[in-house]
C-alpha positions as CSV (number, residue, x, y, z in Angstrom):
1,M,9.1,36.5,-4.5
2,A,12.3,35.0,-5.9
3,D,12.9,31.2,-6.0
4,N,16.0,30.9,-3.8
5,T,16.5,27.2,-4.8
6,R,16.9,28.0,-8.5
7,F,20.5,27.3,-9.7
8,T,22.4,30.2,-11.2
9,Q,25.9,31.1,-12.2
10,R,27.5,34.6,-11.9
11,R,30.7,35.8,-13.4
12,V,32.7,38.3,-11.3
13,R,36.1,39.8,-11.2
14,L,37.8,40.6,-7.9
15,R,40.8,42.6,-6.9
16,I,42.5,41.0,-4.0
17,P,44.7,43.5,-2.1
18,K,48.1,42.4,-0.9
19,H,47.1,42.2,2.7
20,F,44.5,39.5,1.7
21,H,46.9,37.2,0.0
22,Q,47.2,34.9,2.9
23,E,43.5,34.8,3.6
24,P,41.4,31.9,2.3
25,V,38.9,34.0,0.4
26,I,38.1,31.6,-2.4
27,S,38.1,28.6,0.0
28,Q,35.6,30.4,2.2
29,L,33.3,30.8,-0.8
30,V,33.2,27.0,-1.2
31,S,33.2,25.8,2.4
32,E,31.0,28.5,4.1
33,Y,28.7,29.5,1.2
34,H,28.6,26.2,-0.7
35,V,29.1,27.7,-4.1
36,T,31.2,26.1,-6.8
37,V,34.0,28.4,-7.9
38,N,35.6,28.1,-11.3
39,I,38.7,30.3,-11.7
40,M,38.5,31.5,-15.3
41,A,41.7,33.6,-15.0
42,A,43.9,34.9,-12.3
43,V,46.9,37.2,-11.8
44,L,48.8,36.9,-8.5
45,G,52.5,37.4,-8.4
46,A,54.8,34.6,-7.1
47,N,56.2,37.0,-4.5
48,A,52.8,38.5,-3.8
49,N,54.2,42.0,-4.4
50,G,50.9,43.8,-5.1
51,D,47.3,43.2,-5.8
52,G,45.9,40.1,-7.3
53,W,43.0,39.7,-9.7
54,F,40.6,36.9,-10.1
55,D,38.0,36.2,-12.8
56,L,35.6,33.8,-11.2
57,E,32.4,32.0,-12.1
58,L,30.2,31.3,-9.1
59,R,27.6,28.5,-9.3
60,G,24.9,27.6,-6.8
61,T,21.4,28.5,-5.8
62,D,20.4,32.1,-6.1
63,E,20.6,32.4,-2.3
64,Q,24.1,30.8,-2.0
65,V,25.5,33.0,-4.7
66,E,24.0,36.2,-3.2
67,H,25.4,35.3,0.2
68,A,28.8,34.6,-1.3
69,L,28.7,38.0,-3.0
70,G,27.7,39.5,0.3
71,Y,30.7,38.0,1.9
72,I,33.0,39.4,-0.8
73,N,31.4,42.8,-0.3
74,D,31.7,42.6,3.5
75,L,35.4,42.1,3.1
76,G,35.6,45.3,1.1
77,L,37.1,43.7,-2.0
78,E,36.7,45.5,-5.3
79,I,34.3,43.5,-7.4
80,W,33.0,43.8,-11.0
81,R,30.0,41.9,-12.1
82,E,29.3,40.7,-15.6
83,S,26.8,43.0,-17.3
84,D,23.6,41.3,-18.3
85,Q,23.8,42.8,-21.8
86,D,27.4,43.7,-22.7
87,G,29.5,40.9,-21.1
88,W,32.7,42.4,-19.9
C-alpha cells in the first residue's frame, strides 16, 4: 500500500484549449487540491487566439498530486508527464 502522506513533485505539460482560457485551472489546483504549482514555462497569447501550453511542476503529497492530475484529466486537457527515465 502506498504512503499517501509522502511528499512528491511531478512535472507535467498541459495544453489549454482556447475555450478554457477564462477558467481558473491552475488556481483550482492550488485552492481545491492543495498542491504547490511552479510554472516552469508557459505560452499563452496576449489576445488568447489559440491554445496555451504550460510546463508545470506540481508539489504535494502523493494523494494531493494524484487528485490534481485526476482533475486535469477530468477536464479533458491534454497532458504529458515527465518520463521517469528520459526526462522530456
